[in-house]
DONU-715330 format. One record per atom (N, C-alpha, C, O): residue in three letters; z, x, y. Coordinates in steps of 0.2 Angstrom, whole numbers, plus 5000, padded with zeros to 4 digits. Layout:
DONU-715330
AlaZXY...
end
This chain:
DONU-715330
Tyr553852075858Tyr554052145860Tyr553652195855Tyr553452245857Thr553652175849Thr553252215844Thr552552205843Thr552252235839Glu552352155846Glu551652135845Glu551152185847Glu550652205844Ala551252215853Ala550852265856Ala550852335851Ala550352365850Trp551452345849Trp551552405844Trp551152395838Trp550852445835Asp551252335835Asp550852325829Asp550052325830Asp549752345825Ala549852305835Ala549152315837Ala548952385838Ala548352405835Asp549352425841Asp549152495842Asp549152535835Asp548852585834Lys549652515830Lys549652545824Lys549052545820Lys548852595817Thr548652495821Thr548052485817Thr547452515820Thr546852515817Ser547452535826Ser546852555830Ser547052635832Ser547352645837Ile546752675827Ile546852755828Ile546152785829Ile545752775825His546152815834His545452855836His545552925836His545952955840Val545252965831Val545253035831Val544553065833Val544053035830Met544553115837Met543953145839Met543653185833Met543953215829Pro543053175832Pro542653205826Pro542553275826Pro542453305821Asp542653305832Asp542453375833Asp543153425834Asp543053475836Thr543653395832Thr544353435832Thr544353495827Thr543953485821Pro544653545828Pro544653605823Pro544953585816Pro544653605811Thr545453535816Thr545753515810Thr545253475806Thr545153485800Ile544853435809Ile544353395805Ile543753435803Ile543553425797Leu543553485807Leu543053525805Leu543253575799Leu542853585794Leu543853595799Leu544153635793Leu544153595787Leu544053615782Ala544353535788Ala544453485782Ala543753475779Ala543753475773Lys543253465783Lys542553455780Lys542353515777Lys541953505772Ala542453575780Ala542253635776Ala542553645770Ala542253665765Asn543253635769Asn543553635763Asn543353585758Asn543253605752Ala543153525760Ala542953475755Ala542253495753Ala542053485747Ala541853525757Ala541153555754Ala541253615750Ala540853615745Asn541753655751Asn541853715746Asn542053695739Asn541953725734Val542553645739Val542853615733Val542453565729Val542653535724Ser541853545732Ser541453485729Ser541053515724Ser540653555724His541153485718His540753495712His540053475712His539553515710Lys539953425716Lys539253395716Lys538853445721Lys538253465719Leu539153475726Leu538753525730Leu538653585726Leu538253625727Tyr539153605722Tyr539153665718Tyr538553675713Tyr538253725712Val538453615710Val537853615705Val537253585708Val536753565704Gln537253565714Gln536653535717Gln536053575716Gln535453545714Ala536053645718Ala535453685717Ala535253685710Ala534653685709Trp535753695705Trp535553695698Trp535153635696Trp534753635692Glu535453575698Glu535153515696Glu534453505699Glu533953475696Glu534353525705Glu533653525708Glu533153565705Glu532553555704Ala533453625702Ala532953675699Ala532853645692Ala532253655689Lys533253605689Lys533153575682Lys532553525683Lys532153515678Lys532553485689Lys532153435689Lys531453465690Lys530953425689Lys531353525693Lys530653555694Lys530353575688Lys529753585687Gly530753585682Gly530453615676Gly530453685675Gly530653725680Tyr530153715670Tyr530153785669Tyr529353805669Tyr528953775667Asp529253865672Asp528653895673Asp528653965670Asp528654015674Met528653975663Met528754045660Met528054055656Met527954015651Arg527754105657Arg527154125654Arg527254155647Arg527854185646Ala526754155643Ala526854185636Ala526954255636Ala527254285632Asp526554285641Asp526554365642Asp527154385646Asp527054445649Ala527654345648Ala528154375652Ala528554425648Ala528554425642Ile528854465652Ile529254525649Ile529854505645Ile529954525639Pro530254455647Pro530754425642Pro530454395636Pro530754415630Ile529954365636Ile529654335630Ile529354385625Ile529554385619Arg529054435628Arg528754495624Arg529354535621Arg529354555615Ser529854545625Ser530454585622Ser530854545617Ser531054575612Ala530854475617Ala531154435612Ala530754435606Ala531054445600Lys530054435606Lys529654435601Lys529654505597Lys529654505591Ala529654555601Ala529754625598Ala530354635594Ala530354665589Ser530954615597Ser531554615594Ser531554575587Ser531854595582Arg531254515588Arg531254475581Arg530854505576Arg530954505570Asp530254535578Asp529854575573Asp530154635570Asp530154645564Ile530554665574Ile530954725571Ile531454705566Ile531554735561Ala531854645568Ala532354625564Ala532154585558Ala532554575553Ser531554565558Ser531254525552Ser531154565546Ser530854625546Asp531454545541Asp531354585534Asp530654585532Asp530454635529Tyr530354535533Tyr529654525531Tyr529154585534Tyr528854615531Lys529254585541Lys528954635545Lys529154705543Lys528754755543Tyr529754715541Tyr530054785539Tyr529754805533Tyr529554865532Lys529554755528Lys529354775522Lys528554765521Lys528254775516Glu528254745526Glu527554725526Glu527054785525Glu526654785521Thr527254845528Thr526854905527Thr526954935520Thr526454955516His527554925517His527654955510His527354905505His527054935500Glu527354845506Glu526954795502Glu526254805502Glu525854805497Lys525954825507Lys525254835508Lys525054905504Lys524454905502Glu525454955505Glu525355015502Glu525455015494Glu525255065491Lys525754965491Lys525854965484Lys525154965480Lys524754925482Gly525055015475Gly524455015471Gly523855045475Gly523355035472His523955075481His523455105484His523455185485His523255215490Tyr523855215480Tyr523855285480Tyr523255315478Tyr522955295472Ile522955355482Ile522255385481Ile522355455479Ile522755495483Gly521955485474Gly521955555473Gly522455575468Gly522455635466Cys522855535465Cys523355555459Cys523255505453Cys523255445454Arg523055535448Arg522955495442Arg523655465439Arg523655415436Thr524155505439Thr524855485437Thr525355495442Thr525255525447Ala525955465441Ala526455475445Ala526755545446Ala527055565451Lys526655585440Lys526955655441Lys526455695445Lys526755745448Glu525855685446Glu525455725450Glu525555705458Glu525355745462Asp525855655459Asp526055635466Asp526555675469Asp527155675466Pro526555715474Pro527055765476Pro527655725478Pro528255745477Lys527555665481Lys528155625484Lys528555605478Lys529155605478Leu528255575473Leu528555545467Leu528955605463Leu529455595461Ser528555655462Ser528855715458Ser529455745462Ser529955755459Trp529455745469Trp530055765473Trp530555715472Trp531155745472Ala530455655472Ala530955605471Ala531255605465Ala531955605464Ala530855615459Ala531155625453Ala531655685452Ala532155685449Arg531355745455Arg531755805455Arg532455795459Arg532955815456Ala532455755464Ala533055745468Ala533555705464Ala534155715464Met533255655460Met533655615456Met534055645451Met534555635449Met533655695448Met533955735442Met534455785445Met534955795442Leu534355805451Leu534855855454Leu535555815456Leu536055835455Gln535455745457Gln536055705459Gln536355675453Gln536955655453Asn536055685447Asn536355655441Asn536955705439Asn536755765438Asp537555685438Asp538055725436Asp538055745429Asp538255805428Arg537755705425Arg537755735418Arg537255795417Arg537455835413Leu536655785420Leu536255845420Leu536455905424Leu536355955422Tyr536855885429Tyr537155945433Tyr537655985429Tyr537656045430Arg538055955425Arg538555985421Arg538256005414Arg538656035410Lys537655995412Lys537456005405Lys537456085404Lys537656105399Gly537156115409Gly537156195408Gly537856225407Gly537956265403Tyr538356195411Tyr539056225410Tyr539356205404Tyr539656255401His539256145401His539556125395His539156165389His539456175384Asp538556185390Asp538156225384Asp538456295384Asp538356325379Thr538656325390Thr538756395390Thr539556405391Thr539756465391Lys539956355391Lys540656375393Lys541056395387Lys541456435387Ala540756385381Ala541056415374Ala540756475372Ala541056515368Gln540256505376Gln539956565374Gln540156615379Gln539756635383Val540756645377Val541056695381Val541056755378Val541256765372His540756815381His540756875377His541056925382His540756945387Ile541656945380Ile542056995384Ile542157055380Ile542457045374Pro542057115382Pro542257175378Pro542957175377Pro543357165382Val543257205371Val543957205370Val544257265374Val544857255375Asp543957305377Asp544157365381Asp544057355388Asp544157395392Ala543957295390Ala543857275397Ala544457285401Ala545057275398Met544457305407Met545057305411Met545457245412Met546057245412Ser545157185413Ser545457125413Ser545857105407Ser546357085407Val545557125401Val545857105395Val546457155394Val546957125391Met546357215395Met546957265394Met547557245399Met548057245397Ala547357225405Ala547857205410Ala548257135407Ala548857135408Ala547857095404Ala548157035402Ala548557045396Ala549157015395Lys548357095391Lys548757105386Lys549457145388Lys549957125386Glu549357185393Glu549957215396Glu550457165399Glu551057175398Cys550157115403Cys550657065406Cys550957025400Cys551457005401Gln550557005395Gln550856965389Gln551357005386Gln551856975384Thr551357075385Thr551857115382Thr552457105387Thr553057105384Leu552357115393Leu552957115398Leu553357045398Leu553957045399Val552956995398Val553256925398Val553456905391Val553756845391Ser553356935386Ser553456915379Ser554256905378Ser554556955380Asp554456855375Asp555156845374Asp555456885369Asp556056905369Val555056905364Val555256945358Val555357015360Val555857045359Asp554857045364Asp554957115367Asp555557115372Asp555857165373Tyr555657055376Tyr556157055381Tyr556857055377Tyr557357085380Arg556957035371Arg557557025368Arg557657075363Arg558157065359Gln557357125362Gln557457185357Gln558057215359Gln558257225365Tyr558457235354Tyr559157265354Tyr559057335357Tyr558657375356Leu559657355361Leu559657415365Leu559757475360Leu559657525362His560057455354His560157515349His559557545345His559657585342Gln558957515347Gln558357535343Gln558057595348Gln557657585351Trp558457655347Trp558257715351Trp557657745348Trp557557745342Thr557257785352Thr556757825350Thr556857895352Thr556357935351Cys557457915353Cys557657985355Cys558158005350Cys558457975346Leu558358075351Leu558858105347Leu559558065348Leu559758055353Pro559958055342Pro560558015343Pro561158065346Pro561658035348Asp561058125346Asp561558175349Asp561458195356Asp561858245358Gln561058165360Gln560958175366Gln561458145371Gln561758095369Asn561658185376Asn562158155381Asn562058095384Asn562458045384Asp561458085386Asp561258015389Asp561257965384Asp561457905385Val561057975377Val561157925372Val561857905371Val562057845370Ile562257955370Ile562957945369Ile563257905375Ile563657855374His563157925381His563357885387His563157815387His563457765389Ala562457805385Ala562257735385Ala562557695380Ala562657635381Lys562757725374Lys563057685369Lys563757665371Lys563957605370Lys564157705374Lys564757695377Lys564757635382Lys565157585382Ala564257645386Ala564157585391Ala563957525388Ala564157465390Tyr563557525383Tyr563357465379Tyr563957435376Tyr564057375376Asp564457475373Asp565057445370Asp565457415375Asp565757365374Leu565557445381Leu565957415386Leu565657355389Leu566057305391Gln565057345389Gln564657285391Gln564657235386Gln564457175387Ser564757255380Ser564657205374Ser565257155374Ser565757165375Asp565057095373Asp565457035374Asp565957035368Asp566557015368Asn565757055362Asn566157055356Asn566657105356Asn567257095355Val566457165359Val566957225359Val567457205365Val568057225364Tyr567257175370Tyr567657155376Tyr568157105374Tyr568757105376Lys568057065369Lys568557005367Lys568857025360Lys569156975358Ser568757085358Ser569057095351Ser569857095352Ser570157075347Asp570157125357Asp570857135358Asp571157065359Asp571657045356Leu570757015362Leu570956945363Leu570956915356Leu571456875355Glu570456925352Glu570456885346Glu571056915341Glu571256875337Trp571156975342Trp571757005338Trp572456975340Trp572856965335Leu572556965346Leu573156945349Leu573156865348Leu573756835349Arg572656835347Arg572656755347Arg573056735341Arg572956755336Gly573556685343Gly574056655338Gly574656695336Gly575056665332Ile574756755339Ile575356795337Ile575856805343Ile576256845343Gly575756765349Gly576156775355Gly576856745354Gly576856695351Trp577356775357Trp578056745356Trp578456775362Trp578256815366Leu578956735364Leu579456755369Leu580156755366Leu580356715362Thr580556805369Thr581256805367Thr581656755370Thr581456725375Glu582256735367Glu582656675369Glu582956695376Glu582956645380Gly583156755377Gly583456765384Gly583056795389Gly583256825394Ser582356795388Ser581956825393Ser581956785399Ser582156725400Val581656815404Val581656785411Val581256725411Val581456675414Asp580656725408Asp580256665408Asp580556605405Asp580456545407Val580856615399Val581156565396Val581756535400Val581856475400Val582156575403Val582756545407Val582456515413Val582756455415Lys581956535416Lys581656505422Lys581356435420Lys581456385424Ala581056435414Ala580756365412Ala581356315410Ala581256255412Lys581856335408Lys582456295406Lys582756265413Lys582956205413Lys582856315418Lys583156295424Lys582656245427Lys582856195430Ala582056255427Ala581556205430Ala581556135427Ala581456085430Gln581656135420Gln581756075416Gln582356035418Gln582355975419Glu582956075419Glu583556035421Glu583456005428Glu583655955430Ile583056045433Ile583056025439Ile582555955439Ile582655915443Leu582055955435Leu581655905435Leu581855845430Leu581555795430Asn582455855427Asn582655805423Asn582955745427Asn583355745431Asp582655685425Asp582755625429Asp583455595427Asp583855565431Trp583655605421Trp584355575418Trp584855615422Trp585355585424Leu584855685422Leu585355715426Leu585355705433Leu585955705436Tyr584855695436Tyr584755685443Tyr585055615445Tyr585355605451Arg585055565441Arg585255495442Arg585955485439Arg586155425438Thr586355535437Thr587055525434Thr587555485439Thr587555505445Arg587855435437Arg588355395441Arg588955435442Arg589155465438Pro589255425448Pro589855465450Pro590455445446Pro590855495444Asp590555385443Asp591055365439Asp591055395432Asp591555405429Glu590455425430Glu590455455424Glu590555535424Glu590655565419Ile590655555430Ile590855625431Ile591555635430Ile591955605434Lys591855685426Lys592555695426Lys592755745431Lys592555795432Phe593355715435Phe593655755440Phe594355735441Phe594555685438Thr594755775444Thr595455765445Thr595655785452Thr595355825455Ser596155745454Ser596455755461Ser597055795461Ser597455785457Ile597155835466Ile597755875467Ile598255825469Ile598255795474Thr598855835466Thr599455785467Thr599855805473Thr600155755476Asp599855865475Asp600255885481Asp599855895487Asp600055935491Ala599355855487Ala598955865493Ala599255825499Ala599555775497Pro599255835505Pro599555805511Pro599355735511Pro599855685512Asp598755715510Asp598555645511Asp598755605505Asp598955545506Val598855635499Val599055595493Val599855585494Val600055535492Val600255635496Val600955625497Val601055575503Val601555535502Gln600755575508Gln600755525513Gln600655455511Gln600955405513Ala600155445506Ala599955385503Ala600455355499Ala600655295499Lys600855405495Lys601355375491Lys601955355495Lys602255305493Ile602155395500Ile602655375505Ile602555305508Ile602955265508Asn601955295510Asn601755225513Asn601855175508Asn601955115510Ala601655185502Ala601655135497Ala602355115495Ala602555055494Leu602855165495Leu603555145494Leu603855115499Leu604255065498Gln603655125506Gln603955095511Gln603755015512Gln604154975514Ile603155005510Ile602954935510Ile602954895504Ile602754835503Ser603254925499Ser603354895492Ser603854845493Ser604454855495Asp603754775490Asp604254725490Asp604754735485Asp605354715486Val604654775480Val605154785475Val605654835477Val606154845474
end
C-alpha cells in the first residue's frame, strides 16, 4: 500500500525555468560574497600599471616636499652666510628692522621712558586743576566739616545771629536733655494716687495665693431662719430615733 508512495517521495521533478527558481538564483547571486569580490580579485591578478609621472604620484610627491621639514628649511640653510653688500649686521636693513621690532616688543624698554619721567612732575601752584583739588579737599575735610557753629564771623547782636543761636540751643542734645538730667533720681508717687491704687489692684488680681484660696478657709455664716434650714431641722426631728 505504501510502497508506491515511498517511491514517489524520493522522485521530485521541479522545472528549472519556474519564476520561483529564477528568483532564488538571482537572490543567491546578489548575496554571494564570491561574486561580489570577483571583479576585485581579477583586477589584483592583472597587477598595477601606474607611471611615475601620473597625476596622483606627482601630487603625493609635492605634498611630501611641502610637509618635509628639510625642504622647508633648505632655502634658509643655503642662504646662511651669503649676505652680499653689508659688512655688518647693523648695515643690513632686514636685520636692523628686526632688532628695532624686538626692542619695541621688549616690555622693560617700553616702560623705561615712563619710569624715568613719572617722578618729574612740574605743575604750577596756581593751576586750575590744583586750585580745584584744594577746594575739594577743603570741602571733604573732616576738620572743616566738624567746626563748631558758634564760631561766627558776623556781629553778635544781629537778629539772624540771635535766631541761629536759639535754634542751635533747641537742637543741642545737652540742652534738650538738661531737664531730664535734673529730674533723674527724684521721682516719687503719693500713697493714695490713682497709679498706686491701680497697681495694688492689679497685684491682688494677679496674686496666685488669693486666687487659689480653699472654700473651707473662708469665714461665712448661715441664716438660721431660712425656710430650707427650718425644714431641715423639722425633718431631722421627725426621723430621729431618740
